[in-house]
Wavefront OBJ file of the C-alpha trace (Angstrom):
o trace
v -84.174 28.650 68.454
v -80.454 28.205 69.137
v -77.569 30.060 67.490
v -73.824 29.792 68.023
v -71.153 32.376 67.313
v -67.425 31.890 67.847
v -64.905 34.679 67.375
v -61.481 35.779 68.505
v -61.396 38.806 70.832
v -58.058 40.002 72.148
v -56.503 36.541 71.892
v -59.412 34.728 73.538
v -61.871 32.469 71.748
v -65.313 33.830 72.652
v -68.217 31.427 72.220
v -71.582 33.160 72.315
v -74.652 30.923 72.225
v -78.010 32.648 71.788
v -81.522 31.474 72.464
v -82.711 28.582 74.586
v -80.479 25.664 75.549
v -82.724 22.807 76.536
v -83.377 19.170 75.715
v -84.150 20.087 72.083
v -80.934 22.057 71.485
v -78.451 20.459 73.905
v -76.933 18.171 71.247
v -76.202 21.154 68.984
v -74.744 23.018 71.962
v -72.566 20.024 72.899
v -71.307 19.687 69.323
v -70.457 23.405 69.102
v -68.719 23.433 72.482
v -66.750 20.282 71.618
v -65.587 21.749 68.316
v -64.552 25.010 69.977
v -62.571 23.239 72.680
v -61.089 20.802 70.178
v -59.667 23.728 68.217
v -58.218 25.485 71.267
v -54.479 25.360 71.846
v -52.937 24.472 75.190
v -52.638 27.593 77.339
v -55.273 29.484 75.359
v -58.358 31.164 76.788
v -61.976 30.205 76.027
v -64.791 32.508 77.154
v -68.426 31.464 77.106
v -70.528 34.620 76.732
v -73.939 33.524 77.994
v -75.549 36.976 77.839
v -77.667 35.917 74.833
v -78.997 32.748 76.462
v -82.675 33.197 77.290
v -83.082 29.873 79.086
v -80.782 27.016 80.043
v -82.080 23.735 81.420
v -80.061 21.307 83.509
v -79.014 19.579 80.271
v -77.290 22.782 79.131
v -75.633 23.218 82.516
v -74.317 19.675 82.236
v -72.736 20.538 78.872
v -70.989 23.540 80.479
v -69.764 21.456 83.415
v -68.321 18.835 81.060
v -66.736 21.576 78.937
v -65.057 23.042 81.996
v -63.642 19.640 82.888
v -62.441 19.052 79.302
v -60.837 22.507 79.244
v -58.857 21.755 82.412
v -57.671 18.469 80.922
v -56.593 20.266 77.726
v -54.983 23.077 79.775
v -57.323 25.672 78.290
v -58.529 28.423 80.625
v -62.311 28.657 80.455
v -64.638 31.350 81.798
v -68.375 31.824 81.747
v -69.981 35.272 81.661
v -73.642 36.186 81.853
v -73.311 39.885 81.049
v -71.913 41.708 78.028
v -68.127 41.487 77.720
l 1 2 3 4 5 6 7 8 9 10 11 12 13 14 15 16 17 18 19 20 21 22 23 24 25 26 27 28 29 30 31 32 33 34 35 36 37 38 39 40 41 42 43 44 45 46 47 48 49 50 51 52 53 54 55 56 57 58 59 60 61 62 63 64 65 66 67 68 69 70 71 72 73 74 75 76 77 78 79 80 81 82 83 84 85
């Protein structure tokens, strides 16, 4: 099962996926990440809180790598965290 939560914390958009990100859920993850980045303003900060991710396959890692590249192009600072913020 895959869940997605996006909230504002201290001026940063914090995206917190939960569950497994694999071949079955990667499209949902990609859609959620794309929407979050699409709504981010230039110069803003996007944090991916991965502490709730139980498993991530190479497909999920590919989504994160593409998101990082898209964030740089859009001049959005992105960070990934694997422990509680």
